[in-house]
C-alpha positions in Angstrom: 88.5 124.0 111.6 90.5 122.4 114.3 91.7 118.8 114.3 89.1 117.7 116.8 86.4 118.7 114.4 87.9 116.7 111.5 87.7 113.2 113.1 90.1 112.1 110.4 93.5 110.3 110.9 96.2 109.6 108.4 98.5 106.7 108.9 101.8 106.9 107.0 103.8 103.6 106.6 107.5 103.8 106.0 109.5 101.1 104.2 112.4 99.0 105.4 114.6 100.2 108.2 112.7 103.5 108.7 115.5 105.4 106.9 114.4 105.3 103.2 111.0 106.9 103.5 111.8 110.2 105.2 109.8 112.1 102.7 106.7 110.8 104.6 107.9 113.0 107.5 107.6 116.1 105.2 104.1 115.0 104.2 103.2 114.5 107.8 104.4 117.9 108.8 102.3 119.5 106.0 99.2 117.6 107.0 99.7 118.5 110.7 100.0 122.2 109.6 96.5 121.8 108.3 95.3 120.4 111.6 95.1 116.8 110.3 96.2 114.2 112.9 98.9 111.9 111.6 100.8 108.7 112.7 104.1 107.8 111.0 105.3 104.3 111.6 107.3 101.5 110.0 105.4 99.1 107.7 106.0 96.2 110.1 103.5 97.8 112.6 100.6 97.8 110.1 98.6 95.2 112.0 98.8 96.9 115.4 98.0 100.2 113.7 94.9 98.7 112.2 93.8 97.6 115.6 94.3 101.1 117.0 92.5 102.7 114.0 89.6 100.3 114.3 89.2 100.9 118.0 89.2 104.7 117.4 86.7 104.3 114.6 84.3 102.3 116.7 84.6 104.7 119.6 83.8 107.6 117.3 87.1 109.4 117.7 87.9 108.8 114.0 85.4 108.8 111.1 87.8 109.0 108.2 90.8 106.6 107.9 93.4 107.4 105.4 96.5 105.2 104.7 99.7 106.2 102.8 102.6 103.9 102.3 106.0 104.0 100.6 107.9 101.0 99.2 107.3 98.1 101.7 104.8 100.4 103.4 102.9 100.5 100.1 103.1 96.7 99.9 101.6 96.4 103.3 98.6 98.6 102.5 96.3 95.9 101.0 96.8 93.8 104.2 95.9 96.8 106.4 92.9 97.7 104.2 91.6 94.1 104.4 92.1 93.9 108.2 90.4 97.2 108.8 87.5 96.0 106.7 87.3 92.8 108.8 87.3 94.9 111.9 84.4 97.0 110.6 86.5 100.2 110.1 86.4 101.1 106.4 89.3 103.0 104.8 88.2 106.1 102.9 91.5 106.5 101.0 94.7 104.5 100.6 97.7 105.8 98.6 100.6 103.5 97.7 103.9 105.0 96.6 105.8 102.4 94.5 104.9 99.1 96.1 107.8 96.8 95.5 105.9 93.5 95.1 102.8 92.6 93.1 100.0 92.9 95.7 96.4 91.8 95.6 93.7 94.1 97.0 90.6 92.7 98.8 88.2 94.2 101.3 86.5 97.5 101.1 88.1 100.9 100.5 86.6 104.1 99.2 89.4 104.8 96.8 92.8 103.1 96.4 95.5 105.1 94.4 98.6 103.2 93.6 101.4 105.5 92.2 104.1 103.3 90.7 107.1 103.6 88.5 106.6 101.2 85.6 110.2 101.3 84.5 111.5 100.7 88.0 110.7 98.6 91.0 107.1 99.5 91.3 104.2 97.2 90.5 100.5 97.7 89.8 98.0 96.5 92.4 95.5 93.9 91.3 92.0 93.7 92.7 90.6 90.3 93.9 87.0 89.2 93.6 86.5 90.4 97.2 87.5 94.0 96.5 84.9 96.7 96.8 85.8 100.3 95.9 87.7 102.2 93.3 91.3 101.3 92.4 93.6 103.4 90.2 97.1 102.3 89.2 98.9 105.4 88.0 102.3 105.2 86.3 104.4 108.2 87.4 107.7 107.3 85.6 107.5 110.5 83.6 107.3 112.8 86.6 110.7 114.7 86.7 113.1 113.5 89.3 110.9 110.6 90.5 112.5 107.3 91.5 111.9 104.5 94.0 114.0 106.1 96.6 112.7 109.6 96.0 109.0 109.2 95.1 107.9 110.3 98.6 110.4 113.1 98.7 109.5 114.5 95.2 107.6 117.8 95.7 105.3 117.0 92.7 104.3 113.7 94.3 104.0 115.2 97.8 101.5 117.8 96.3 99.5 115.0 94.7 99.3 113.0 97.9 98.3 115.9 100.0 95.7 117.1 97.4 94.2 113.6 97.5 94.0 113.6 101.3 92.6 117.1 101.4 89.9 116.1 98.9 88.8 113.4 101.4 89.3 115.2 104.7 88.0 118.7 103.7 85.8 117.8 100.7 88.0 119.8 98.3 88.6 118.7 94.7 92.2 117.5 94.2 93.8 120.3 92.3 96.0 119.1 89.5 95.3 115.5 90.2 94.9 114.0 86.8 92.2 111.4 86.3 92.2 108.6 83.8 90.3 109.4 80.6 87.8 106.7 81.6 87.5 106.9 85.4 86.9 103.6 87.1 83.5 102.9 88.5 83.2 101.5 92.0 84.5 97.9 92.1 86.6 98.4 89.1 90.2 99.3 88.4 91.9 101.6 85.9 95.4 102.4 84.8 96.7 105.8 83.9 100.0 107.6 83.3 100.8 111.0 84.8 103.1 113.5 83.1 104.2 116.8 84.5 
């Protein structure tokens, strides 16, 4: 399957200064190797990226929008989800990697996975009354070698992120992706811990 057949696009948002989220470049390279189109940008450009994604969605060039953010990039994800929803371009999957501020999620998203480090800088994401979709806050503090500055470089976490994206883009199950014992129903939130 070539990338033109996929009609999917993954937007990867780096954190502050573009120098602390370089593991997103590794994820981007692995996705491109599978034929998945990717944009890597600083979190500060989330609004213009949402405009671009919405225009591509409305023109039919994109059918599946996936967002991934690290640190401040993860903090910006709820705003990008809400703007895309307002523009009529729903996000199929959003993955946050250790959002550094308590964020509120509104709008519509197929699935929002927030990987955070509970004993570090990371925060759970809270749904608002206007949220539609499935939200999972997953504590990854027990993943070996994971930290705020390394979560997106950690090979275990990279595999989890790519598996989640592949599940949406190719319709595969996410191998090794642990689900909470009681999976959240649409419009609800759940919290889980991941151990490796």
